[in-house]
N, C-alpha and C positions, 0 to 999 in steps of 0.2 A: 697272700696279703694279710698281715696280722689284724685281728678283729677284737674290738673292746666288749667284754661280757659283764653283765651285771649279775651279781651273786648273792645268795643269802645262804648261811651255813650255822652249823651248830658246833661248838666245842664238845669235848669229852665231859666237861662239868654241866653241859646243858645251856651254855650262854650263847645267845643268838648273835651272829655277826653279819654284816653285809658290806659289799664294796664294789670295786671293778677291778678286772684283770684283762691284760691284753695277752692273746694267744692266737696261734695260727689256725685252730680249730677248737671245737667244743670239746673234744677228746682230751686234747692237750690242756686245756683250761681245767678240766675235771682233775686231770693228773696232777696239776701243779696245786690244786686246793687240797687234794687228798695228802700230798707230801706234807702239807701244813697240819695234818691230823683233824681235818674239818670233815663233818658230815653234810654233805650238799643237800640243801632243801629246795633251792631254786637257781637255776642258771639259764640265762638267756642272752642273747645279742642286744647290745645297748643300742636304741634307735639312733638313727643319724640325725644330726642337726640339719634342718632344711636350709639354714643359712650357712652351712660349713664351707661350700664351694665359693662363697662371695667374700672375698678377702677384706673389702672395706668395711663390712658389717661384724668382722671379728674384732675382739679387744685387742689393743696394742700392749706389747710387753714394755712394762714401765720401768724406770730406774729402780724402784723399790723392789720389783720382781727380780732384777738382776743382782742387787746388793744382797738380797737374802739368799739367793742361790750361791752366790760366790762364798759367803761367809760359812753357810751350811756345809757346802762341798768342800771347803778348806778344813773344816773340823773333822769331816769324814775321812778324808785323806790322811790327815794328821793322826787319826785314831787307828790308821792301818787298813780301813774298809776298802775292798776292792773297787776299782774305777767304775766298772760297769754296774755293780751293786749300788754304789752311791747315787749314780746318775739315775737308775730305776727308781730308787726310793724318792728323790727329789722330784722326778717326773710325777710320781703318783702324788705326792704332796702338794704339787703346784695347783693353786686355786684359779690361775689364769689359763684358760683352755688352750689359747694360742701358744703360750709358753710350755704347757704340758705336751702339746703335740711336737713341738720343736726338741724338746728334751728327750722324748721318746724316739724320735728319728736320730737324734745323736747317739743314743744308747746303741741302737741297732747298727749304726755305722761302725762304732768303737767294737762292738761284738764281731763285726765283719772284717776287723783287722785295721781299720783307719785309726790314725792318732786322734787324740781329743781335738788338737788344733784343726786338723783336716775336716773333722766332722763339724766343727763350729763354723768353719769357714764357708760352709754351704748356706749359712743363715746370716748374711751381712746386715740386715735390718736389725738384728738383736745383738750380734757380736762382731763389733767393727774390726778393723785392721789392727788397731792398738790392742784390743783385747785377745785376738787371736795370736798375734805376734808374741804377746807376753805368756801366753798359755803354751806356746811352742817352746820358748826359752825355758819356762818351768819344767816341761817334760824332758828336754834335753839335759838340764843341770839338776834333774831330781829334786827340785824344790817346788813342785806344784803347789803344795799347801800355802807356803809362804807367798808365792806369786798371786794366789787367789785372794789372800788377805790384802796385799798391797792393791789389787784391783779393786776390792771392795771400798777400800779407803779412798782410793783415786775417784771411783765413781760417785761416792757420797760428796766428795769436796767439789767436784766438777758440777754436779746437780746444785749444790748450794750456792755456788758462784752463778750459775746460770739463772737460778731463782731470783737472786738478788738484782741481777741485771734486768731481768724481766719485769720484776717489781717496779724498778725505777723508770722503766719506759712505759710501763701499762699505765701507772697512776695518772700521769698527766693526760693521756690519750683517752681514758675513760672520762675524765672530768671534762674535757673539751667536747667528746661526743655527747654527753648528757646535756652541756650547754646548747649544743647545736639543735638537739632534739626539742629543748624547751623553747628556744627561740623560734623554731619552725612552728610549733604548736600555737605560740603566741601569734605569730604573723599570720598563720591560715585561719585560726578558730576565734581568737580574742579581738584582734584589731578589727575585723569586719563589724563586730557588734558596736565598738566604739565610733566606728565610721558612720554607721547609720544614725547613731546619737548625734554625732557632730553635724550631720546633714540637716537636721532640724533647728540648729542654732542659727543658720542664716547669716554667718560671720566668717571672715577668712580665718583660716587655721594658722597657727604659728609655724614657722619654717621647719623645726624638728618633727613636728606632728605630720606635716605634709610629706617629709621624707618618709617616715615610717609607714604612712598609709600608702605611698607609692611602691614601697618595698613589699608591702602585703598583697597588693594588687598584683604585682609582678610575680610573686611566688605562687599565688593562688593560681593565676592564668597560665604559668609555665611550669607547673610542679613536675608533670610528666617528662618534660624536656629536661629538667634539672636532674631528675634520677636517672634518666637514660644517660645523660652526659656523665653523671658520676661513675655509672656502671662502665661506660666506654672508656674513661679515664683510667679506672681501676684495672681493666683488662690490658690497656696499653702499657701501664706501669709494670704489670706482672710480666708481660712479654719483654719489656725493656730491661727487666731484672735477670731474665734467663740469657740474654746475650752476654758475651763475653766484655764488650765495651760497657754496657749497662751495669753489670756486676762490679766492674773495676771502678767505674765513675762513682757509683753509689757508696762502694766500701771506702773509697778515698775521701768522698764528702763527708761520711760518718766520723772519720778519724779527725778531720779538721774543724768539726763543729766546736763552738767555744766551750761548752760545758760536757756535752755528752762524749766528745772526742777524748778528752782527758780520761774519762772513766773507761772508755773502750781500750784505751791504750794500757792502762793498769790492768784491765781484765785480760789483755793479750799477753802481757808480761807473766801474770799469775799463771794462765793456762800453759803457756810455752814451758816455763820452768818446771812446773808440776809434772806435766806429761813426759818431758824429756828426763827429769830426774828419776821418775818412776821406771822409765824404760831402761835407762843406763844402770840402775841399781839392781835390774833384774837380769842383766846379761845380754841385752840386745846390742848389737854393733852400733856405733854412733851414727854411721851414715844411714843405715835403715831406720834408726830412731828419728832422725831428722826429717827423713822423707814421710813417715808416718805422721810426725808432729805437724808438718807443712799441711798435709791433707785435712787435719783436724783443727786447723787454725780458725776457721770460720770467717776469714777475711782474706780477699785476694791479695791486698797490699802486704800484709803480713807473710802470708804464704810464699810470696815472691821473696821476701827477706829471708825467710828461713831457707828456701831452696838455694839462694845466693850463698848462705853460711854453709850449706852442705857442698856446693860446688868448691868453696874456698878450702874447706877441710880436705876434700879429695885432692887439691893441689898442694896440701902440706901446710896450710895455714892454720892458726888457732880459731876457736869459736869466737872469742872475744874481738879479734881484728874486724871481720866484716860487720859485727853487731854494732861496733862503734860508728859506722857509716850512714846511720839512719836516726830519725828522731823519734822512734817508737820506744826504743830501749834506752832508758836514762844511763848517764854515765856511772852511777853507782852500780848498776845492775851489771854492766860491761865489766867494771873493775872487779867485783865479786866474782864473776865468771872466770876472769883471768886468774884470780888467785886460787880458784878451786882447780882450774887447769893445771896450774903450776904446782900445787900440792898434792895432785892426784885424788882429790876428794870432790870432784865435780858434782857427782850425783847429790852428796850431802849439802854442798853449797847451793845447788838448784832447789832442794827441798826447802831450805832456809829462806831463800829469795821468795818462793812461793807463799810460804807462811806469812812473811812480811807484807806481801801485796795483797794477800787475802784480806789483811787488816786495813791497807789502804783502800782497798775497794769498798769495805764497809763504811770507812769515814767519807769516801766520796759519794757513796750513795745516800748517806745521812745528810751531808752537805747540800746534795742536789735536792733531796725532799725538802729540806728546810727552806731553801731558796724558792722551790716552786710553789709552795704552799700560798705565800702572799701574793705572788704572780697570778696563780690561778683564781684567787679570790678576787683580785682587781679585775680580772677578765670577766668573771661572772657577774660581778657588781656593775662593771662598766657596760657589758652588752644587754644583760636582762633588766638591770636598772634603768639604763638609759631609755630603753623601749617604755617601760612603766612610766618614767617621767614624761617622756614626750607625748604619751597618751593622755596624761592628766594635766597638761599645760592649758588647752582649751578650757577645761573645767576651772582651774586656778584664775585665768584671764576672766572668765564670766563672773566668778565670785568676787574679784577685785572690782570689776565694774559694777556690780550690784551694790557692794559695799561703798564704793565712791559716790 
């Protein structure tokens, strides 16, 4: 079992260096350092991280790590650096300990005779099916450096698209969550102070004030039950999402929502065309490509549509024919795909469609944000402002009576 050693050494010119090296034994580590013309001053096993065996405490491999790896690896392969040496250098340079460990395992597997795709396939949480299949195509076609560049571009585009959608969804949820917290604080802590003051007036309270006071009393007395109910509902919802029926129901509902549905459809078209275009241009067979694209669709309804397309192609039809039978892919997209098939430039046409729909998603996100901002302001003003006005109504009534 290889061990990581921490070393301090001196060059022939007297310059001190330090670092880490992986070797099967201390003697092998010493030999490797001496081959680099270094005088060893200190060499000891690196202490193990006490949290190393606890997976959920380890840092996750982010898209940024993957993008940097693919770009640097592509440059190394293009420069003629041997595969194993390139992997070893990138493993040592990686600042993410989880990714470093994975790259070292891949390096060992490749040294042991595995192909790069086979070694990467053992780590599906980092290298998905799309990544592995493209690497396999690159190895077979002898264009691994080109494939890695395409992968890096694809991951960047996909991450950018995901970030836009996440931002569009997160903004209203955060605002609503903050509003709910503020309302809860007002009902639990502020309203009771006013209620005690109103009790000394000896007059009947206006109807809006009575409603707000009743709400405050209910929330204060039932707060534990409300929290418990919210937790239970959250658990039920999560379990419902995990069922086949629940996932299909929710995915179908999301696509039919008035505003978000249109945005999700445009996102689906962009993801489908870019993923399929990248795989076809890399030499992956169309049936294999469609199967992988379906798995990465992120929506059961769209996944079923893509699998239907795959089945139709297996029976001798074109891609455009089955795509025209649903309302997710617009007529323009179907026609452009048909032209791409007819001219033998399907991968190029798919990339053009993806670029166009990336811009469409940008425009849809901007329009959605512009429309939500006044609605959210109206919600905040109506809810919080309504509570404040309701609590000041008795004071206004008293002031009017005194003034009269």
